[in-house]
N, C-alpha and C positions, 0 to 999 in steps of 0.2 A: 344317148343324146350324142349325136358325135361334133369333135371338134377340129373343124379343117386349122393350122395355122403354122406357121413356120417352124420352130420346134417343139413337134408334139409331144419327144419323151419329157423334154424339159416343164409341160404343162401339164403332161399325167402326174409328174413329180409335184409341182405346186399346186396342184389342184386335192392331191390323196393324202397330203401334209395340211392343206387347210383345214379339208373334212376330216383327219382325225381316219380315215376309213378307207379302203381298196375298191374302185371301181367300176365294179362288176359292171354294169352295163351304159358305161360312155367309149369310144370309142374317138382315139387320138389319131388323126392323118397330118401327112404332110401336105400342105395346099401349091395347088397347083395353078398356073399360068401368070400372067402378068398382071401384076396389083392386087395379086391375093395377097398379100404382106398381112390384112387386117384379121385377126382371129376369126371362130363365122363355127358360133354352134347351132347346130340344125337338131331339130325332133324326124328321128326318126321310128320308123312300128314295123314289127313282123307278123306280118298274118297266116293263115294258114292258105290260105284261098286269093293269093291277089288278082285274078280275073276274072273274082264276082265282087272282090271291092271295088273295078274299078267302072263295073255294070249300075254298080249303087249310088256312085261317086255324081249325087247332087242332079240327077239325072240328066247333064250334057251343060249347064249350064255356068260347067266352072272351067279350068283347065285342067287336064290329066295329058301327059308325055315321060313318057317310055322312052326308057334307054339300058346300057349294061355296065355294071360297077363290078369289080372283082370277079368277074365271069357269072356274073348273073342280073336276074334284070330289075328293076327297078324302075318303081315309077314316082312322079312329083304330082299332087295333087295341091290345084293352088284353090284361094277364094277368088270369090269375083272382088271383095279387098285386097287382094293380093298379100295376100296371109298360104304361106305353103309347107308341105314337110314330104318327107319322103317315104314311100312304102315299099316293103319288100318280103319275101319269100320265105315265111321261118325256116332256121335251118333248121335237121332234123338230128 
């Protein structure tokens, strides 16, 4: 999971204190752009073969957008209902 917010260090501290455990699978990043003040959680899935996931995704019935994030390609998959998540190649 990734949380984009105004104060990512404070957010990490809050969630670690609240859960009583380190958050190894959560990233906290600074929100970017105007109107980005509302914190937003997003599901991010790491896969071995990003291109294969894109080809298999719902046979074109849903939205697929590709971009670069922190120097690596990420793909946003969206369902016809508007639900979305990011998919990126697993780091080795």
